[in-house]
C-alpha positions in Angstrom: 35.8 10.1 37.6 32.8 8.2 39.0 30.5 11.1 38.2 31.7 11.4 34.7 31.3 7.6 34.2 27.6 7.9 35.2 27.2 10.8 32.8 28.6 8.8 29.9 26.9 5.5 30.6 23.4 6.4 29.2 25.0 7.8 26.0 26.9 4.6 25.6 23.8 2.5 26.1 21.9 4.6 23.6 24.6 4.1 21.0 24.9 0.4 21.6 21.2 -0.2 21.5 20.5 1.9 18.4 23.5 0.7 16.4 22.1 -2.8 16.3 19.4 -1.4 14.0 15.6 -1.3 13.9 15.3 -4.8 12.5 16.7 -6.2 15.8 13.7 -4.6 17.6 11.5 -6.7 15.4 13.6 -9.8 16.0 13.4 -9.4 19.7 9.7 -9.7 19.8 8.5 -13.0 21.3 6.4 -13.8 18.3 9.4 -14.0 16.0 10.3 -17.6 16.3 10.6 -20.9 14.6 7.1 -21.9 13.5 5.8 -25.4 14.5 3.3 -27.8 13.2 0.9 -28.6 14.7 0.8 -24.9 15.6 1.5 -23.5 19.0 -0.2 -20.1 18.5 0.7 -17.0 20.4 -1.1 -13.7 21.0 1.2 -11.1 19.6 0.7 -7.6 21.0 2.0 -4.4 19.4 1.5 -0.7 20.1 1.7 1.9 17.4 2.0 5.6 18.3 1.4 7.5 15.1 2.6 11.1 14.9 4.1 13.7 12.7 7.8 13.7 13.1 10.9 15.0 11.3 13.8 13.5 9.5 17.4 14.5 10.5 15.9 15.9 13.7 17.8 16.8 16.9 17.7 13.2 17.8 20.3 12.6 15.1 23.0 14.8 16.7 26.0 14.9 14.2 24.6 12.5 11.6 26.0 11.9 9.0 29.4 13.2 10.0 29.3 10.6 12.7 27.4 7.6 11.4 26.9 6.2 14.9 24.7 9.2 15.5 22.5 8.2 12.5 21.7 5.0 14.3 20.5 6.6 17.5 17.0 5.8 18.7 14.4 8.2 17.2 16.8 9.4 14.5 15.3 9.0 11.1 18.0 10.0 8.7 16.3 8.8 5.5 18.5 10.1 2.6 19.7 13.2 4.4 16.8 15.4 3.2 15.0 17.1 6.0 11.2 17.1 5.9 8.2 16.2 8.0 7.3 12.5 8.1 4.5 10.4 9.6 6.2 7.9 11.9 5.2 5.0 14.1 7.1 4.9 17.4 9.5 7.3 15.7 10.5 4.7 13.2 10.4 4.8 9.4 9.5 2.3 8.1 7.4 1.5 11.1 7.7 -1.6 13.3 7.8 -4.9 11.5 5.4 -7.7 12.5 6.8 -11.2 12.2 4.5 -14.0 13.4 3.6 -17.6 12.7 0.5 -18.9 10.9 -2.4 -19.1 13.4 -1.1 -16.5 15.8 -3.5 -13.7 16.9 -2.3 -10.2 16.2 -3.3 -7.3 18.4 -2.2 -3.9 17.3 -3.2 -1.0 19.5 -3.1 2.2 17.5 -3.0 5.7 19.1 -3.4 8.6 16.8 -1.2 11.5 17.9 -1.1 13.3 14.5 -0.8 16.9 15.6 -3.0 18.5 12.9 -6.0 16.6 14.1 -6.5 14.3 11.1 -8.0 10.8 11.4 -6.1 7.7 10.4 -6.5 3.9 9.9 -4.2 1.0 9.2 -4.8 -1.6 6.5 -3.2 -5.0 6.8 -2.3 -5.4 3.1 -2.6 -9.1 2.1 -4.4 -10.2 5.2 -7.9 -11.3 4.0 -9.6 -10.8 7.3 -11.8 -13.8 7.0 -14.3 -13.7 10.0 -12.8 -10.3 10.9 -13.8 -7.8 8.1 -14.1 -5.0 10.7 -10.3 -5.1 11.0 -9.4 -4.5 7.4 -8.6 -0.9 8.2 -10.0 0.9 5.2 -11.2 4.3 6.2 -14.9 4.9 5.4 -15.3 1.4 3.9 -14.7 -1.0 6.8 -14.3 1.5 9.7 -14.4 5.1 10.7 -11.0 6.8 10.7 -9.4 6.8 14.2 -9.8 10.3 15.5 -6.9 12.4 16.8 -6.1 11.6 20.4 -8.0 8.3 20.4 -7.0 4.7 20.4 -8.3 1.7 18.5 -7.1 -2.0 18.7 -7.0 -4.2 15.6 -7.4 -7.9 16.4 -7.1 -10.6 13.7 -5.8 -14.0 13.0 -2.6 -14.5 11.1 -4.1 -16.8 8.5 -2.9 -15.2 5.3 0.6 -16.6 5.1 3.6 -15.0 3.4 5.0 -11.6 2.8 2.5 -8.9 3.5 2.8 -5.3 4.8 0.7 -2.7 6.6 0.1 0.9 5.7 -2.2 3.9 6.3 -5.5 3.9 4.4 -6.7 7.4 4.9 -5.7 10.2 2.6 -2.0 10.4 1.5 -0.5 9.3 4.8 1.1 6.2 3.3 3.1 8.3 1.0 4.6 10.2 4.0 6.0 7.1 5.6 3.2 5.4 7.5 4.0 1.8 6.5 5.8 -1.3 7.7 6.4 -5.0 7.1 4.2 -7.9 8.1 5.3 -11.4 7.5 3.4 -14.6 8.4 5.7 -17.5 8.4 4.8 -21.2 8.3 6.2 -24.4 9.8 8.6 -26.1 7.5 6.1 -28.9 7.0 3.6 -26.4 5.6 6.0 -24.3 3.5 5.7 -25.3 -0.2 9.1 -23.6 -0.9 11.1 -25.0 2.0 13.5 -26.8 -0.3 14.5 -23.6 -2.2 16.3 -21.7 0.6 18.4 -22.1 3.7 18.1 -18.8 5.5 14.9 -16.7 6.2 15.6 -13.9 8.7 14.1 -10.5 9.7 17.1 -8.7 8.3 16.3 -9.7 4.8 12.8 -8.1 4.9 12.7 -5.1 2.6 10.4 -2.2 1.9 11.1 -0.1 -1.1 9.3 3.2 -1.7 9.4 6.3 -3.8 10.1 9.4 -1.8 9.3 13.0 -2.0 11.3 16.0 -0.8 8.1 17.6 0.6 5.0 16.5 2.4 2.8 14.6 -0.1 -0.2 16.9 0.4 1.8 19.9 -0.8 2.8 18.0 -3.9 -0.7 16.7 -4.4 -2.2 20.2 -4.3 0.5 21.7 -6.5 -0.1 19.1 -9.1 -3.9 19.0 -9.0 -4.5 22.8 -8.7 -1.6 24.1 -10.7 1.2 22.7 -12.8 3.3 21.1 -10.0 5.2 17.9 -10.6 3.7 14.5 -9.5 7.0 12.7 -9.6 9.2 11.6 -6.8 12.7 12.9 -6.1 14.2 9.7 -4.8 13.8 6.1 -3.7 14.3 4.6 -0.3 15.3 1.0 0.7 14.2 0.3 4.2 14.0 4.0 4.8 17.6 4.6 3.7 19.3 6.3 0.8 22.0 8.6 -0.3 20.8 12.0 -1.6 21.8 15.1 0.4 25.5 16.0 0.5 27.0 17.2 3.7 30.4 18.9 3.5 33.0 19.4 6.2 36.0 21.8 5.7 39.3 20.4 7.0 43.0 21.1 6.6 43.0 18.4 3.9 40.2 20.1 2.0 36.4 19.6 1.7 35.2 16.2 2.8 31.7 15.0 1.7 29.5 12.9 4.0 26.3 11.0 3.2 23.7 9.1 5.1 24.0 5.3 5.1 22.6 2.9 2.5 20.8 -0.3 3.5 23.1 -3.3 4.1 22.2 -7.0 3.8 24.7 -9.6 5.0 24.8 -13.1 3.4 26.8 -16.2 4.1 28.8 -17.8 1.3 27.3 -21.0 0.1 23.9 -20.3 1.6 20.6 -19.6 -0.2 18.9 -16.5 1.3 15.2 -15.8 1.1 14.5 -12.1 0.7 11.0 -10.7 1.3 10.2 -7.4 -0.5 7.2 -5.1 -0.5 6.7 -2.0 -2.5 5.1 1.0 -0.8 5.3 3.1 -3.9 2.7 5.8 -4.0 3.4 7.5 -7.3 3.6 5.9 -10.7 7.0 4.3 -9.8 7.6 0.8 -10.9 11.0 -0.5 -9.7 13.4 -2.9 -11.3 15.2 -5.2 -8.7 18.5 -6.9 -9.3 21.8 -7.9 -7.6 25.1 -7.5 -9.4 26.7 -10.8 -10.5 23.8 -12.8 -9.2 20.6 -14.2 -10.6 17.5 -14.3 -8.5 15.1 -17.2 -8.0 11.6 -15.7 -7.6 9.4 -18.1 -5.6 6.3 -16.1 -4.5 4.3 -13.0 -5.0 1.7 -11.4 -2.6 2.3 -14.2 -0.2 1.4 -17.0 -2.7 4.0 -19.5 -3.9 4.7 -20.5 -7.5 7.2 -22.5 -9.4 10.6 -20.9 -9.0 11.6 -18.6 -11.9 15.2 -17.7 -12.3 15.7 -14.1 -13.6 18.3 -11.4 -13.9 15.7 -8.8 -12.6 12.0 -8.4 -11.8 9.8 -5.4 -11.6 7.7 -4.6 -8.5 4.7 -2.2 -8.5 3.1 -0.4 -5.7 1.3 -2.8 -3.3 3.1 -5.9 -4.7 5.3 -8.2 -2.7 7.9 -10.6 -4.1 9.9 -13.3 -2.4 13.2 -14.2 -4.1 16.2 -16.4 -3.2 19.7 -15.1 -3.6 22.3 -17.9 -3.8 25.5 -16.6 -2.3 27.7 -18.5 -4.7 30.0 -15.7 -5.9 33.4 -14.5 -4.6 33.3 -13.1 -1.1 32.9 -9.4 -1.5 30.4 -6.5 -1.7 27.7 -6.3 -4.4 25.1 -3.7 -5.3 21.4 -4.5 -4.9 19.9 -2.1 -7.5 16.5 -0.6 -7.2 16.0 1.2 -10.5 13.0 3.5 -10.9 10.9 3.3 -14.0 7.9 5.3 -15.4 7.6 8.5 -13.4 10.7 7.7 -11.3 12.9 6.6 -14.3 15.5 9.2 -13.3 15.8 7.8 -9.8 17.8 4.8 -8.5 18.8 3.7 -5.0 21.3 1.1 -4.0 21.9 -1.2 -1.1 25.0 -3.3 -0.3 24.9 -7.1 -0.3 27.9 -8.0 1.8 29.3 -11.5 2.2 30.4 -12.4 5.7 34.1 -11.9 5.9 34.2 -9.2 3.2 35.9 -5.9 3.7 33.4 -3.3 5.0 33.4 -1.0 2.0 31.0 -0.1 -0.8 31.1 -2.2 -4.0 33.4 -0.8 -6.7 30.9 -1.4 -9.6 29.5 1.7 -11.4 26.5 3.0 -9.5 24.7 4.3 -12.5 24.4 1.2 -14.7 21.1 -0.7 -15.1 20.7 -4.5 -15.3 19.6 -6.1 -18.5 18.7 -9.8 -19.2 15.7 -11.9 -18.5 13.0 -10.1 -16.5 9.8 -11.1 -14.7 6.7 -8.8 -14.6 7.7 -6.2 -17.2 6.4 -2.7 -17.5 4.1 -2.0 -20.5 5.9 -4.4 -22.8 4.6 -7.2 -25.0 5.8 -10.6 -23.9 9.1 -11.7 -25.6 11.8 -14.3 -25.0 13.5 -11.8 -22.7 10.6 -11.3 -20.3 7.8 -13.1 -18.6 4.4 -11.8 -17.6 3.4 -12.6 -14.0 0.3 -14.3 -15.4 2.6 -17.0 -16.8 4.0 -18.3 -13.6 2.5 -21.5 -12.3 0.9 -21.6 -8.8 2.0 -24.4 -6.4 -1.5 -24.3 -4.8 -4.3 -26.5 -5.9 -6.8 -25.1 -8.4 -9.9 -23.8 -6.8 -13.5 -23.6 -7.9 -12.9 -20.3 -9.7 -10.9 -22.1 -12.3 -13.6 -24.8 -12.9 -14.8 -24.2 -16.5 -18.2 -25.7 -15.7 -19.0 -23.0 -13.2 -21.1 -20.0 -14.1 -19.1 -16.7 -14.0 -20.2 -13.1 -13.6 -18.0 -11.0 -15.8 -17.5 -7.2 -15.4 -15.5 -5.1 -17.9 -13.7 -2.2 -16.2 -11.9 0.4 -18.4 -9.5 2.8 -16.8 -8.0 5.9 -18.2 -7.3 9.6 -17.5 -10.3 11.4 -18.9 -10.5 15.1 -20.0 -13.6 16.2 -18.1 -14.3 19.1 -15.9 -14.0 17.6 -12.4 -15.7 20.2 -10.2 -13.0 19.6 -7.6 -10.2 20.8 -9.9 -11.8 22.5 -12.9 -14.9 24.7 -12.1 -16.5 25.1 -15.6 -17.8 28.6 -14.8 -14.3 30.0 -13.9 -11.5 27.7 -15.3 -12.8 24.9 -17.5 -10.2 22.4 -18.6 -10.7 23.3 -22.3 -9.9 27.0 -21.7 -6.6 26.8 -19.8 -3.1 25.9 -20.8 -2.5 22.1 -21.1 0.2 22.3 -18.4 -2.6 23.0 -15.9 -4.9 20.3 -17.1 -6.0 17.7 -14.5 -7.1 14.6 -16.2 -9.4 12.5 -14.0 -8.3 8.8 -13.3 -11.6 6.9 -13.6 -13.1 3.5 -14.0 -15.7 3.3 -16.8 -15.7 7.1 -16.8 -16.8 7.4 -13.2 -14.9 8.6 -10.2 -15.4 6.8 -6.9 -16.4 8.9 -3.9 -15.9 7.7 -0.4 -19.1 7.8 1.6 -19.5 9.9 4.8 -19.8 6.8 7.0 -18.3 3.3 6.9 -20.0 1.1 4.3 -19.5 -2.2 6.3 -21.4 -1.1 9.4 -23.4 2.0 8.4 -24.3 1.6 4.7 -28.0 2.0 5.6 -27.3 5.5 6.9 -26.1 6.7 3.5 -28.3 8.4 1.0 -29.1 5.7 -1.7 -28.7 8.3 -4.4 -25.0 8.4 -3.7 -24.5 4.8 -4.8 -24.2 3.5 -8.3 -23.9 -0.1 -9.7 -22.5 -1.4 -13.0 -25.9 -1.2 -14.8 -26.3 2.4 -13.8 -22.7 3.3 -14.8 -23.4 1.8 -18.2 -26.5 4.0 -18.6 -24.5 7.0 -17.4 -21.6 6.4 -19.8 -22.9 8.5 -22.7 -23.0 11.7 -20.6 -19.9 10.8 -18.5 -17.6 10.8 -21.5 -18.2 14.5 -21.8 -19.2 15.4 -18.3 -17.6 14.6 -14.9 -19.4 11.8 -13.1 -18.9 10.5 -9.6 -20.6 8.1 -7.2 -19.9 5.4 -4.6 -19.5 2.6 -7.2 -20.4 -0.8 -5.9 -20.4 -4.2 -7.5 -22.7 -6.7 -5.6 -21.9 -10.4 -5.5 -23.8 -13.2 -3.9 -21.9 -15.4 -1.5 -20.2 -18.2 -3.5 -20.5 -16.4 -6.8 -17.6 -16.6 -9.2 -16.6 -13.1 -10.1 -14.4 -12.2 -13.1 -13.0 -8.7 -13.6 -11.7 -7.8 -17.1 -9.6 -4.8 -16.2 -8.5 -2.6 -19.2 -6.0 0.3 -19.3 -7.1 2.1 -22.4 -3.9 4.1 -22.4 -5.2 7.0 -24.6 -4.0 10.0 -22.5 -0.7 8.8 -20.9 1.5 5.8 -21.0 1.0 5.1 -17.3 0.5 2.0 -15.2 -2.1 1.0 -12.6 -1.3 -1.7 -10.0 -4.8 -2.8 -8.9 -5.3 -4.2 -5.4 -8.3 -6.1 -4.0 -9.0 -6.2 -0.3 -10.2 -9.4 1.3 -9.1 -11.8 -1.4 -6.5 -13.3 -3.5 -7.5 -13.7 -7.2 -6.3 -15.9 -10.0 -4.6 -14.0 -12.8 -5.9 -15.9 -15.8 -5.0 -13.6 -18.7 -2.8 -10.5 -19.4 -1.8 -8.9 -22.7 -0.6 -5.6 -24.1 -2.4 -4.9 -27.3 -0.7 -1.6 -28.4 -0.1 1.9 -27.4 -3.8 2.2 -26.6 -7.0 0.2 -26.7 -10.6 0.6 -25.7 -13.3 -1.1 -23.7 -15.1 -1.8 -26.9 -12.1 -3.4 -28.6 -11.5 -5.8 -25.7 -15.1 -6.7 -25.4 -15.2 -7.5 -29.1 -12.1 -9.6 -28.8 -13.6 -11.5 -26.0 -16.9 -12.0 -27.8 -15.0 -13.4 -30.8 -13.1 -15.8 -28.6 -9.7 -14.1 -29.1 -8.8 -13.9 -25.5 -7.4 -17.1 -24.0 -8.0 -17.7 -20.3 -5.6 -19.9 -18.4 -7.6 -22.1 -16.0 -4.8 -24.3 -14.8 -2.3 -23.4 -12.1 -3.0 -19.7 -12.7 -1.1 -17.6 -10.1 -2.8 -16.2 -7.0 -2.2 -12.5 -6.3 -4.0 -9.6 -4.6 -2.2 -6.8 -6.5 -1.5 -6.9 -10.2 -0.4 -4.6 -13.0 -2.6 -3.9 -16.0 -0.5 -3.2 -19.1 -1.1 0.2 -20.6 -3.0 -0.3 -23.8 -4.0 -3.8 -22.7 -5.9 -5.9 -20.2 -5.6 -8.2 -17.2 -8.3 -10.7 -16.2 -8.8 -11.7 -12.6 -11.1 -14.3 -11.2 -12.1 -15.3 -7.6 -14.9 -17.0 -5.7 -16.8 -14.5 -3.6 -16.6 -16.5 -0.4 -15.6 -13.8 2.1 -18.6 -11.6 3.0 -18.0 -7.9 3.4 -17.4 -4.6 1.6 -14.0 -4.8 -0.1 -12.2 -2.0 -1.9 -10.7 -2.6 -5.4 -8.5 0.2 -6.4 -5.4 1.5 -8.0 -2.6 1.4 -5.5 -1.1 4.8 -6.5 -2.0 7.4 -3.9 -2.8 10.3 -6.3 -5.1 8.0 -8.4 -7.1 6.4 -5.6 -7.4 9.7 -3.8 -9.4 11.2 -6.6 -11.5 8.2 -7.7 -9.8 5.2 -9.4 -11.7 2.7 -7.2 -14.8 0.7 -6.6 -16.2 -1.5 -3.9 -17.2 -5.2 -4.2 -20.0 -6.0 -1.8 -20.1 -9.7 -1.1 -23.1 -11.3 0.7 -25.7 -9.7 3.0 -25.5 -8.3 6.5 -26.7 -11.7 7.8 -23.6 -13.3 6.4 -21.2 -11.1 8.4 -19.7 -12.2 11.7 -20.8 -10.4 14.8 -19.6 -6.8 15.0 -17.1 -6.3 17.8 -18.5 -4.8 21.0 -18.3 -1.0 21.1 -17.1 -0.8 17.5 -16.9 3.0 16.6 -19.5 4.7 14.5 -19.1 7.8 12.4 -21.6 10.5 11.5 -22.5 12.7 8.6 -23.1 16.4 9.6 -25.6 17.7 7.1 -26.0 21.5 6.6 -28.7 22.8 8.9 -31.4 24.1 6.6 -35.0 25.1 7.3 -36.1 21.7 5.9 -33.7 20.0 8.3 -34.9 22.0 11.3 -38.5 20.9 10.6 -37.6 17.3 10.2 -38.3 15.2 13.2 -35.3 13.3 14.5 -32.8 15.5 12.6 -29.9 17.0 14.4 -31.4 20.5 14.1 -34.7 19.4 15.4 -33.1 17.8 18.4 -31.0 20.9 19.2 -34.1 23.1 19.1 -36.1 20.7 21.2 -33.3 20.5 23.8 -33.1 24.3 23.9 -36.8 24.6 24.5 -36.6 22.0 27.3 -33.7 23.8 28.9 -35.6 27.1 28.8 -38.7 25.6 30.3 -36.7 24.0 33.1 -34.9 27.3 33.9 -38.3 29.1 34.0 -39.7 26.5 36.3 -36.7 26.8 38.7 -36.9 30.6 38.7 -40.6 30.5 39.4 -40.1 28.2 42.3 -37.4 30.5 43.7 -39.7 33.5 43.4 -42.5 31.7 45.1 
């Protein structure tokens, strides 16, 4: 009996520890605490082991037939569909970081990806003031972290609010490499402290579209053939209900499913929920809770006057904070995450359960969609039943970017899918886009008819090592435009801004080819959203410029909302403005993986090298490996020249040794 007890004890401990849920691991960290003012900053240490892993692995035992097995440590059940995933510490989503304003965050990242690929982690929403080297954008602010190596990110938690972290190399984010990051404030500093009673780790949510296969397989099938680019499902905190598991019993066939996410609330309390979207495809999501309205109080970490809605839409890269007032009858209610655009046939649900309610699923129809008043609509003109995000009123003081007396540098950026022969997917000599069936066309997502190409080395630290001919600026792009409407053009597109300059981006989605959407994200900054409008099914760069020249675009320069990720209406425009006061090289890009991967980006370079803080000691460098040609071999200082020189030195040394031995 004593021996059997020892055998069973570890299993019992595993079940007990894992059944408390991954959020409790985040809650147990010393840096998750009540924040104080004046601050009492801590140094918050985390270790991320990144590896390829597998859902419904052997760590899951009899999941979902035994739901306790689904909660075991290292079990990633997802929605029951087996597939490879990229996990951190064998969790998906990865570990949450919950700290206080002013803390120092240290995250040591070890790359254990078994296929040898590099990686990096971007701290989405953290502006990295005085720490641009920690932004985590592969080949912009750093070299990717090589397989088998470790890199430590160190930065101040000075961008308060709901943020998140994710991979910023290739398509890794789409395969699960993401997690939450929340920087809380002391009550004395929180502009929304009167709107809620409860703000806990368990109410932090990451929603994401999800593929049944590794994203690279889907990417290749779509770009080189006629494969779908649409997701098969949606996950809420890594959970969902998709695969059906059957068990034959004497009573007949019993169906089992993986668990959905569960959020407990207390009757009579106002609960703050913090939601991030890790959507990687064109998957906007409508968020609602049955029988409840939502008070939306912040987006991208920045507070605004509370807006009461029936639903709101969240796009890839956005974050929203909303307050749910638990003022309904004690029971169970569906939280609905309804896919739109390319995931319009997908929906996932979570359970909002009042304390004291029976532990069962809600009885409401799972398939219905919420209507009513909506914030942040998808590709709609503004009406009485919706509200553009540009119309909310910031609670933060107006800054210099809204001062009408200040000079402004304005750039017009037109986005669309262009029918050009990208040499990466349509080689004109063999399979030009005009000669093949439309189902196999690959339209290039571009900005001003140019695709962005990532450089071979990191721009922030090694831009002088890059061939200048690879770069282009807005004036060069304008000169190129005549040819680029018919021919494929690519470059490392850079807008240069002086330190302190007011920069305005008029971002246009021409909407000619597809009725898509592009959530645009700027690293290193929050910007004011000063205008937004859908003009029609499509528009053009020329039409918007003419409207602006004629004074037919109204800019809101009072209490305009602050964001770092914003949607651009298809067939319309969004205007952003910010003071360029954070020196560095900052990526501005569509936050959809398939779009940014093939060129819907540019970089905003602010200030000079002399304006940058000192580079961390031993900060890694990356290298370009040019083809070894006869020219390279003859070039002093080239890799080929050094190799030949070293061989000659080695041969001479060996001859000297042999001669000495003979003598």
